[in-house]
Phi, psi and omega in degrees: 000329178297317178294325178295319177297322178297322179294317181293329178288322181251041186280005182295327183273355182272140179293159185293322181294315180295320179297322180293318180296317180295320180296322178295317181293318180293326177294318178296322179296320180294317180295318180295323179293326178289333183256026184295330182288341185253013183249145179287161180299326180293317179294323180294323178293324178295317180293326178295323177295320178294321180296317180295324178294319179294320179292332177288331179284332186299309180301323180295317178296320182296316182290334187268326192244345184274128181238139178290144180274144179285141179295143181276126181283140178293150180296143180286137179269134179287131181296144181258131178280117185232018180208156180287164179291146181282159171283166187297331182261007175287159185300320181295316180292321179296320180296318178293322180291319180290331180281351182276128176273092184283347177293336177273101182281140183243126176271167179293328178295316178297318182294317180292329180278354180074030183260011182285130180279357181217168176299141181270121184268108181253136183245134174226140182227165180171183178272315178059044176279140185050060186311121185228186186293335175295318176296314181298321180292323178296319178290327176296318178297319179295323180292330184256019177294318182224165171290143174062059180264135172253107189268123176250129183240125177261134181239126183285151181281172179294315183300314181292319182292317180295327181281331184262322189236329181133181184288146178253158177279316180265150176283170182296321179295320178295322179290323176300312182294324179298318181288322181301328184267012172278135188292340183272351188269134177256337182201144180241132176253105177285158180053051182288149180286155178286321178243134184273117177266165181296323179299320178295318180295319181290322182296316181270002176054054184273129178270318183219155178242127183253130177195166177288162189278357179288131179302130184254096186258326182050053175097342179252172181273349184264131176285129183293343179256017184296313182289333175292319178295324180294328180276356180077022181258003185265130174238144190264135168241160183260144175279153176268112184292139176083000180228118176201167178295323179296322178295319179296316178295321179299321178296321179293317180294322180298319180254044185301312182299321182296316182287327176295313179297323178298315181287327175297319178293337180268005173109358177287148179269168178295328178292320178298325182266357179060048176240156182283171181295317181294318179296322179299313180296322179297315180294321179293321177297319177297323177296318178295319178297319178296323177296318178297318178299319181295316179295319177298319178296318178295322179295316180296318178297324178294318178296317178297323177294318178295320179296319178297320178295321180295318179295320179296318178295320178298319178296324178292322183272348185298318180296320178296320178297318181294316179298319178295319179297314180294326179295330181271313191248007179287179182298320178254024182284174183293321180295320178296316177298319179296316180293324179296318178296316179293327179297316178298321179294319181292317180296320178292331178285323182285322180233089183285153180288159180292162183291159181295328180294309179302320180296323181289322177295317181296324179290324178291321178300326181282329188261339184249160178292164182294143182282156178289141179278145180266179184295321184256023181271107181257005183270349183285126182284349184277347181265140182258181181291330181291323179296329178296327180286322182291327182278356183279122179269093182266176180287335181293317179296325180292323180290318180295326180290324179288331179287000000 
């Protein structure tokens, strides 16, 4: 059984038919072992022979069909760039330059086809003042011209740039550092020449020069890259439209007052910004006026916000106010009920009901026959003046009766 378990663990090398037969036989063996108490001695001896035969087959199958698996290699980790590019005379750059076999010339066809037996050394140069995305995109294109490119970037010095092109915003050291920290750059050449001579190309073992295809004359009629193009060492990169150092400077000059006021507000002095005393006061006054405008706008917005909140609260409470008003002054409101109750009380006070005796007499007069009139009853309207004389018991009648 131990050998059978080994076969099932390493069963990748066993054919499907043999594996199926072995699984059936081992299954039968397991069932038979579970039913050993219910099997006759003859049947048990027969099964034992089959079991021994299956166990004899297992080692042979294992030795013939099981193959060890090759170990899986861990994935390669991409190296991380954690330092700036070296200068041309640093030890790392010198070592790379000395290890390059410059006697083996590389054509553009070889480079594009990826047939170069060594890294392709591509050179790009410029001023790189106010290093921006246009510069970075140009260097990215130079880095990706061919497979396995070693990009060398030359940066002109302040003296050469000021004499050839004009004043720069950044100093040469600042421009060197800006280029060194671009991820596409492998080496920086400080104080690069304006025109590339053969000695310079041979010293740095440059295979190709990358630049845009616009003729670069700088005041003269001759393109500084003309002889490079003639030798077939020139490769073209594209300019980024709408982005250049001149455009950035133009934006600053256009909004000069805004940036001067901005720096004055941040603590710079008039001397640092090279502005006069009167201009400084003018700019500071403008800053104060802008602050007042800003505060006034914020105050108005705050008042509008409070008014909006008040209106919202009034709208929330309006239904409650209306319900309360109707409860007091509505047709069936509490005030109406109170006035109705008070009205009944006032009316009963102004016109009190008749006494109970008078009411009983009037009811008897209506329900009983008229009463007999008495001797001295003068209120009966049915009696006339003559009857009054007849009913009078005078002395004359008494005398005549006695006679």
